[in-house]
PyMOL Python script that loads the backbone (N, CA, C, O; Angstrom):
from pymol import cmd

cmd.read_pdbstr("""\
ATOM      1  N   MET A   1     -48.835  29.995 -53.252  1.00  0.00           N
ATOM      2  CA  MET A   1     -47.423  29.149 -53.501  1.00  0.00           C
ATOM      3  C   MET A   1     -47.040  29.685 -51.707  1.00  0.00           C
ATOM      4  O   MET A   1     -47.198  30.893 -51.533  1.00  0.00           O
ATOM      5  N   MET A   2     -46.724  29.136 -50.860  1.00  0.00           N
ATOM      6  CA  MET A   2     -46.331  30.037 -49.745  1.00  0.00           C
ATOM      7  C   MET A   2     -44.386  30.231 -49.763  1.00  0.00           C
ATOM      8  O   MET A   2     -43.312  29.670 -49.978  1.00  0.00           O
ATOM      9  N   LEU A   3     -44.800  30.986 -49.513  1.00  0.00           N
ATOM     10  CA  LEU A   3     -43.547  31.620 -49.721  1.00  0.00           C
ATOM     11  C   LEU A   3     -42.396  32.007 -47.955  1.00  0.00           C
ATOM     12  O   LEU A   3     -43.083  32.536 -47.081  1.00  0.00           O
ATOM     13  N   HIS A   4     -41.255  31.821 -47.651  1.00  0.00           N
ATOM     14  CA  HIS A   4     -40.704  32.086 -46.611  1.00  0.00           C
ATOM     15  C   HIS A   4     -40.808  33.622 -46.431  1.00  0.00           C
ATOM     16  O   HIS A   4     -40.557  34.572 -47.173  1.00  0.00           O
ATOM     17  N   PRO A   5     -41.332  33.493 -45.003  1.00  0.00           N
ATOM     18  CA  PRO A   5     -41.681  35.245 -44.358  1.00  0.00           C
ATOM     19  C   PRO A   5     -40.868  36.088 -44.607  1.00  0.00           C
ATOM     20  O   PRO A   5     -41.213  37.252 -44.403  1.00  0.00           O
ATOM     21  N   ASP A   6     -39.034  35.737 -45.313  1.00  0.00           N
ATOM     22  CA  ASP A   6     -38.103  36.456 -45.134  1.00  0.00           C
ATOM     23  C   ASP A   6     -37.886  36.815 -46.641  1.00  0.00           C
ATOM     24  O   ASP A   6     -36.988  37.624 -46.876  1.00  0.00           O
ATOM     25  N   MET A   7     -38.740  36.212 -47.892  1.00  0.00           N
ATOM     26  CA  MET A   7     -38.633  36.567 -49.045  1.00  0.00           C
ATOM     27  C   MET A   7     -39.440  37.194 -49.424  1.00  0.00           C
ATOM     28  O   MET A   7     -40.646  37.163 -49.179  1.00  0.00           O
ATOM     29  N   SER A   8     -38.629  38.080 -50.313  1.00  0.00           N
ATOM     30  CA  SER A   8     -39.729  39.331 -50.837  1.00  0.00           C
ATOM     31  C   SER A   8     -39.824  39.357 -52.159  1.00  0.00           C
ATOM     32  O   SER A   8     -40.188  40.402 -52.698  1.00  0.00           O
ATOM     33  N   ASP A   9     -39.497  38.142 -52.977  1.00  0.00           N
ATOM     34  CA  ASP A   9     -39.364  38.596 -54.455  1.00  0.00           C
ATOM     35  C   ASP A   9     -40.869  38.403 -54.443  1.00  0.00           C
ATOM     36  O   ASP A   9     -41.531  37.843 -53.569  1.00  0.00           O
ATOM     37  N   ASP A  10     -41.351  39.042 -55.723  1.00  0.00           N
ATOM     38  CA  ASP A  10     -42.590  38.893 -56.514  1.00  0.00           C
ATOM     39  C   ASP A  10     -42.892  38.456 -57.886  1.00  0.00           C
ATOM     40  O   ASP A  10     -41.851  38.590 -58.529  1.00  0.00           O
ATOM     41  N   VAL A  11     -43.663  38.078 -58.498  1.00  0.00           N
ATOM     42  CA  VAL A  11     -43.388  37.655 -59.873  1.00  0.00           C
ATOM     43  C   VAL A  11     -43.160  39.014 -60.814  1.00  0.00           C
ATOM     44  O   VAL A  11     -42.584  38.997 -61.902  1.00  0.00           O
ATOM     45  N   LEU A  12     -43.613  39.953 -60.304  1.00  0.00           N
ATOM     46  CA  LEU A  12     -42.844  40.678 -61.083  1.00  0.00           C
ATOM     47  C   LEU A  12     -41.209  40.938 -60.810  1.00  0.00           C
ATOM     48  O   LEU A  12     -40.448  40.523 -61.684  1.00  0.00           O
ATOM     49  N   SER A  13     -40.813  41.400 -60.000  1.00  0.00           N
ATOM     50  CA  SER A  13     -39.439  41.079 -59.817  1.00  0.00           C
ATOM     51  C   SER A  13     -38.823  39.901 -60.276  1.00  0.00           C
ATOM     52  O   SER A  13     -37.706  40.064 -60.767  1.00  0.00           O
ATOM     53  N   LEU A  14     -39.264  38.764 -60.241  1.00  0.00           N
ATOM     54  CA  LEU A  14     -38.762  37.541 -61.087  1.00  0.00           C
ATOM     55  C   LEU A  14     -38.669  37.748 -62.382  1.00  0.00           C
ATOM     56  O   LEU A  14     -37.684  37.427 -63.047  1.00  0.00           O
ATOM     57  N   SER A  15     -39.704  38.306 -62.836  1.00  0.00           N
ATOM     58  CA  SER A  15     -40.024  38.158 -64.232  1.00  0.00           C
ATOM     59  C   SER A  15     -39.300  39.014 -64.988  1.00  0.00           C
ATOM     60  O   SER A  15     -39.070  38.828 -66.183  1.00  0.00           O
ATOM     61  N   MET A  16     -38.750  40.383 -64.058  1.00  0.00           N
ATOM     62  CA  MET A  16     -37.641  41.197 -64.597  1.00  0.00           C
ATOM     63  C   MET A  16     -36.142  40.718 -64.443  1.00  0.00           C
ATOM     64  O   MET A  16     -35.116  41.092 -65.013  1.00  0.00           O
ATOM     65  N   PHE A  17     -36.281  40.135 -63.853  1.00  0.00           N
ATOM     66  CA  PHE A  17     -34.596  39.425 -63.493  1.00  0.00           C
ATOM     67  C   PHE A  17     -34.650  38.591 -64.761  1.00  0.00           C
ATOM     68  O   PHE A  17     -33.944  38.886 -65.725  1.00  0.00           O
ATOM     69  N   TRP A  18     -35.349  37.713 -64.773  1.00  0.00           N
ATOM     70  CA  TRP A  18     -35.454  36.833 -66.552  1.00  0.00           C
ATOM     71  C   TRP A  18     -35.397  37.397 -67.514  1.00  0.00           C
ATOM     72  O   TRP A  18     -34.854  36.819 -68.455  1.00  0.00           O
ATOM     73  N   ALA A  19     -35.911  38.728 -67.712  1.00  0.00           N
ATOM     74  CA  ALA A  19     -36.331  39.883 -69.234  1.00  0.00           C
ATOM     75  C   ALA A  19     -34.322  39.999 -68.781  1.00  0.00           C
ATOM     76  O   ALA A  19     -33.580  39.680 -69.711  1.00  0.00           O
ATOM     77  N   GLY A  20     -33.723  40.376 -67.609  1.00  0.00           N
ATOM     78  CA  GLY A  20     -32.441  41.173 -67.658  1.00  0.00           C
ATOM     79  C   GLY A  20     -31.424  40.514 -67.784  1.00  0.00           C
ATOM     80  O   GLY A  20     -30.352  40.946 -68.209  1.00  0.00           O
ATOM     81  N   LEU A  21     -31.698  39.200 -67.363  1.00  0.00           N
ATOM     82  CA  LEU A  21     -30.593  37.877 -67.882  1.00  0.00           C
ATOM     83  C   LEU A  21     -31.025  37.839 -69.198  1.00  0.00           C
ATOM     84  O   LEU A  21     -29.968  38.007 -69.806  1.00  0.00           O
ATOM     85  N   MET A  22     -32.062  37.705 -70.184  1.00  0.00           N
ATOM     86  CA  MET A  22     -31.933  37.552 -71.235  1.00  0.00           C
ATOM     87  C   MET A  22     -31.370  38.301 -72.004  1.00  0.00           C
ATOM     88  O   MET A  22     -30.654  37.887 -72.916  1.00  0.00           O
ATOM     89  N   MET A  23     -31.601  39.563 -71.763  1.00  0.00           N
ATOM     90  CA  MET A  23     -31.139  40.739 -72.725  1.00  0.00           C
ATOM     91  C   MET A  23     -29.631  40.808 -72.716  1.00  0.00           C
ATOM     92  O   MET A  23     -28.973  41.301 -73.632  1.00  0.00           O
ATOM     93  N   VAL A  24     -29.095  40.242 -71.538  1.00  0.00           N
ATOM     94  CA  VAL A  24     -27.260  39.947 -71.139  1.00  0.00           C
ATOM     95  C   VAL A  24     -26.759  39.084 -72.019  1.00  0.00           C
ATOM     96  O   VAL A  24     -25.812  39.276 -72.782  1.00  0.00           O
ATOM     97  N   PHE A  25     -27.406  38.137 -71.901  1.00  0.00           N
ATOM     98  CA  PHE A  25     -27.161  36.472 -72.862  1.00  0.00           C
ATOM     99  C   PHE A  25     -27.476  36.174 -74.140  1.00  0.00           C
ATOM    100  O   PHE A  25     -27.049  35.275 -74.863  1.00  0.00           O
ATOM    101  N   THR A  26     -28.478  37.248 -74.396  1.00  0.00           N
ATOM    102  CA  THR A  26     -29.320  36.878 -75.770  1.00  0.00           C
ATOM    103  C   THR A  26     -28.306  36.999 -76.895  1.00  0.00           C
ATOM    104  O   THR A  26     -28.070  36.112 -77.715  1.00  0.00           O
ATOM    105  N   PRO A  27     -27.580  38.517 -76.830  1.00  0.00           N
ATOM    106  CA  PRO A  27     -26.625  38.802 -77.603  1.00  0.00           C
ATOM    107  C   PRO A  27     -24.941  37.767 -77.543  1.00  0.00           C
ATOM    108  O   PRO A  27     -24.198  37.439 -78.468  1.00  0.00           O
ATOM    109  N   LEU A  28     -24.903  37.667 -76.964  1.00  0.00           N
ATOM    110  CA  LEU A  28     -23.303  36.900 -76.481  1.00  0.00           C
ATOM    111  C   LEU A  28     -23.621  35.292 -77.178  1.00  0.00           C
ATOM    112  O   LEU A  28     -22.883  34.640 -77.917  1.00  0.00           O
ATOM    113  N   ILE A  29     -25.148  34.900 -76.587  1.00  0.00           N
ATOM    114  CA  ILE A  29     -24.758  33.513 -77.269  1.00  0.00           C
ATOM    115  C   ILE A  29     -25.217  33.594 -78.846  1.00  0.00           C
ATOM    116  O   ILE A  29     -24.981  32.604 -79.538  1.00  0.00           O
ATOM    117  N   ALA A  30     -25.869  34.742 -79.451  1.00  0.00           N
ATOM    118  CA  ALA A  30     -25.871  35.203 -81.174  1.00  0.00           C
ATOM    119  C   ALA A  30     -24.636  35.295 -81.375  1.00  0.00           C
ATOM    120  O   ALA A  30     -24.280  34.469 -82.215  1.00  0.00           O
ATOM    121  N   ALA A  31     -23.628  36.062 -80.906  1.00  0.00           N
ATOM    122  CA  ALA A  31     -22.589  36.035 -81.459  1.00  0.00           C
ATOM    123  C   ALA A  31     -21.624  34.960 -81.091  1.00  0.00           C
ATOM    124  O   ALA A  31     -20.594  35.203 -81.720  1.00  0.00           O
ATOM    125  N   GLY A  32     -21.540  34.380 -80.701  1.00  0.00           N
ATOM    126  CA  GLY A  32     -21.334  33.289 -80.403  1.00  0.00           C
ATOM    127  C   GLY A  32     -21.290  32.143 -81.636  1.00  0.00           C
ATOM    128  O   GLY A  32     -20.375  31.433 -82.052  1.00  0.00           O
ATOM    129  N   ILE A  33     -22.547  32.274 -81.987  1.00  0.00           N
ATOM    130  CA  ILE A  33     -22.949  31.314 -82.694  1.00  0.00           C
ATOM    131  C   ILE A  33     -22.849  31.759 -84.580  1.00  0.00           C
ATOM    132  O   ILE A  33     -22.793  31.086 -85.609  1.00  0.00           O
ATOM    133  N   VAL A  34     -22.870  33.305 -84.252  1.00  0.00           N
ATOM    134  CA  VAL A  34     -22.191  33.782 -86.052  1.00  0.00           C
ATOM    135  C   VAL A  34     -20.719  33.714 -86.038  1.00  0.00           C
ATOM    136  O   VAL A  34     -20.212  33.584 -87.152  1.00  0.00           O
ATOM    137  N   ILE A  35     -19.814  33.781 -84.905  1.00  0.00           N
ATOM    138  CA  ILE A  35     -18.484  33.491 -84.852  1.00  0.00           C
ATOM    139  C   ILE A  35     -18.011  32.154 -85.441  1.00  0.00           C
ATOM    140  O   ILE A  35     -17.279  32.051 -86.425  1.00  0.00           O
ATOM    141  N   PHE A  36     -18.660  30.862 -84.518  1.00  0.00           N
ATOM    142  CA  PHE A  36     -18.754  29.842 -84.842  1.00  0.00           C
ATOM    143  C   PHE A  36     -18.413  29.746 -86.399  1.00  0.00           C
ATOM    144  O   PHE A  36     -17.315  29.742 -86.955  1.00  0.00           O
ATOM    145  N   ILE A  37     -20.213  29.641 -87.133  1.00  0.00           N
ATOM    146  CA  ILE A  37     -20.159  29.576 -88.444  1.00  0.00           C
ATOM    147  C   ILE A  37     -19.086  30.148 -89.570  1.00  0.00           C
ATOM    148  O   ILE A  37     -18.691  29.564 -90.579  1.00  0.00           O
ATOM    149  N   TRP A  38     -18.662  31.739 -88.994  1.00  0.00           N
ATOM    150  CA  TRP A  38     -17.995  31.944 -89.961  1.00  0.00           C
ATOM    151  C   TRP A  38     -16.550  31.589 -89.618  1.00  0.00           C
ATOM    152  O   TRP A  38     -15.678  31.746 -90.473  1.00  0.00           O
ATOM    153  N   ARG A  39     -16.209  31.038 -88.201  1.00  0.00           N
ATOM    154  CA  ARG A  39     -14.815  30.217 -89.048  1.00  0.00           C
ATOM    155  C   ARG A  39     -14.837  28.929 -89.397  1.00  0.00           C
ATOM    156  O   ARG A  39     -13.945  28.330 -89.998  1.00  0.00           O
ATOM    157  N   ARG A  40     -15.678  28.576 -89.086  1.00  0.00           N
ATOM    158  CA  ARG A  40     -16.109  27.149 -89.962  1.00  0.00           C
ATOM    159  C   ARG A  40     -16.089  27.210 -91.268  1.00  0.00           C
ATOM    160  O   ARG A  40     -15.448  26.387 -91.921  1.00  0.00           O
ATOM    161  N   GLY A  41     -16.742  28.131 -91.796  1.00  0.00           N
ATOM    162  CA  GLY A  41     -16.686  28.878 -93.026  1.00  0.00           C
ATOM    163  C   GLY A  41     -15.333  28.644 -93.594  1.00  0.00           C
ATOM    164  O   GLY A  41     -14.936  27.928 -94.513  1.00  0.00           O
ATOM    165  N   LEU A  42     -14.674  29.555 -92.682  1.00  0.00           N
ATOM    166  CA  LEU A  42     -13.001  29.688 -92.942  1.00  0.00           C
ATOM    167  C   LEU A  42     -12.026  28.649 -93.221  1.00  0.00           C
ATOM    168  O   LEU A  42     -11.105  28.561 -94.034  1.00  0.00           O
ATOM    169  N   ARG A  43     -12.541  27.798 -92.215  1.00  0.00           N
ATOM    170  CA  ARG A  43     -11.718  26.214 -92.219  1.00  0.00           C
ATOM    171  C   ARG A  43     -11.951  25.754 -93.731  1.00  0.00           C
ATOM    172  O   ARG A  43     -11.089  25.671 -94.606  1.00  0.00           O
ATOM    173  N   LYS A  44     -13.415  25.453 -93.847  1.00  0.00           N
ATOM    174  CA  LYS A  44     -13.643  24.808 -95.277  1.00  0.00           C
ATOM    175  C   LYS A  44     -13.557  25.696 -96.042  1.00  0.00           C
ATOM    176  O   LYS A  44     -14.285  25.422 -96.997  1.00  0.00           O
ATOM    177  N   ALA A  45     -12.845  27.073 -96.248  1.00  0.00           N
ATOM    178  CA  ALA A  45     -12.061  27.230 -97.847  1.00  0.00           C
ATOM    179  C   ALA A  45     -10.900  26.866 -97.709  1.00  0.00           C
ATOM    180  O   ALA A  45     -10.281  26.279 -98.597  1.00  0.00           O
ATOM    181  N   ALA A  46     -10.377  27.188 -96.459  1.00  0.00           N
ATOM    182  CA  ALA A  46      -9.024  26.916 -96.745  1.00  0.00           C
ATOM    183  C   ALA A  46      -8.458  25.223 -96.952  1.00  0.00           C
ATOM    184  O   ALA A  46      -7.346  24.788 -97.251  1.00  0.00           O
ATOM    185  N   VAL A  47      -9.864  24.475 -96.620  1.00  0.00           N
ATOM    186  CA  VAL A  47      -9.393  22.706 -96.735  1.00  0.00           C
ATOM    187  C   VAL A  47      -9.303  22.618 -98.634  1.00  0.00           C
ATOM    188  O   VAL A  47      -8.544  21.985 -99.368  1.00  0.00           O
ATOM    189  N   ARG A  48     -10.541  23.638 -98.955  1.00  0.00           N
ATOM    190  CA  ARG A  48     -10.839  23.468-100.631  1.00  0.00           C
ATOM    191  C   ARG A  48     -10.462  24.464-100.991  1.00  0.00           C
ATOM    192  O   ARG A  48     -11.397  25.170-101.368  1.00  0.00           O
ATOM    193  N   PRO A  49      -9.147  25.096-101.111  1.00  0.00           N
ATOM    194  CA  PRO A  49      -9.253  26.595-101.861  1.00  0.00           C
ATOM    195  C   PRO A  49      -9.941  26.779-103.148  1.00  0.00           C
ATOM    196  O   PRO A  49     -10.443  27.867-103.432  1.00  0.00           O
ATOM    197  N   ASN A  50      -9.998  25.545-104.110  1.00  0.00           N
ATOM    198  CA  ASN A  50     -10.180  26.081-105.331  1.00  0.00           C
ATOM    199  C   ASN A  50     -11.809  25.769-105.394  1.00  0.00           C
ATOM    200  O   ASN A  50     -12.142  25.313-106.488  1.00  0.00           O
ATOM    201  N   ASP A  51     -12.329  25.844-104.936  1.00  0.00           N
ATOM    202  CA  ASP A  51     -13.703  25.490-105.102  1.00  0.00           C
ATOM    203  C   ASP A  51     -14.490  26.687-104.984  1.00  0.00           C
ATOM    204  O   ASP A  51     -14.490  27.356-103.951  1.00  0.00           O
ATOM    205  N   LYS A  52     -15.243  27.016-106.128  1.00  0.00           N
ATOM    206  CA  LYS A  52     -16.132  28.436-106.111  1.00  0.00           C
ATOM    207  C   LYS A  52     -17.335  28.038-106.655  1.00  0.00           C
ATOM    208  O   LYS A  52     -17.655  27.180-107.478  1.00  0.00           O
ATOM    209  N   LEU A  53     -18.057  29.042-105.861  1.00  0.00           N
ATOM    210  CA  LEU A  53     -19.618  28.960-105.422  1.00  0.00           C
ATOM    211  C   LEU A  53     -20.215  29.045-107.436  1.00  0.00           C
ATOM    212  O   LEU A  53     -20.052  30.062-108.110  1.00  0.00           O
ATOM    213  N   SER A  54     -20.656  28.160-107.810  1.00  0.00           N
ATOM    214  CA  SER A  54     -21.395  27.787-108.776  1.00  0.00           C
ATOM    215  C   SER A  54     -22.576  29.186-108.993  1.00  0.00           C
ATOM    216  O   SER A  54     -23.339  29.555-108.100  1.00  0.00           O
ATOM    217  N   SER A  55     -22.504  29.730-110.201  1.00  0.00           N
ATOM    218  CA  SER A  55     -23.574  30.888-109.971  1.00  0.00           C
ATOM    219  C   SER A  55     -24.387  31.331-111.214  1.00  0.00           C
ATOM    220  O   SER A  55     -25.232  32.221-111.113  1.00  0.00           O
TER     221      SER A  55
END
""", "prot")
cmd.dss("prot")
cmd.show_as("cartoon", "prot")
cmd.util.cbc("prot")
cmd.orient("prot")
């Protein structure tokens, strides 16, 4: 693959960029999913307050 002479990114720096991006956004996405599920559970519990889990 031919790169422009002014571009100095190599495969290692590009992979480190993606690794850093995943380290930043993975916890944010996971926290968003957990909060979404938690709020959905609260909303369902508010709609049916007398439902109990059968244990």
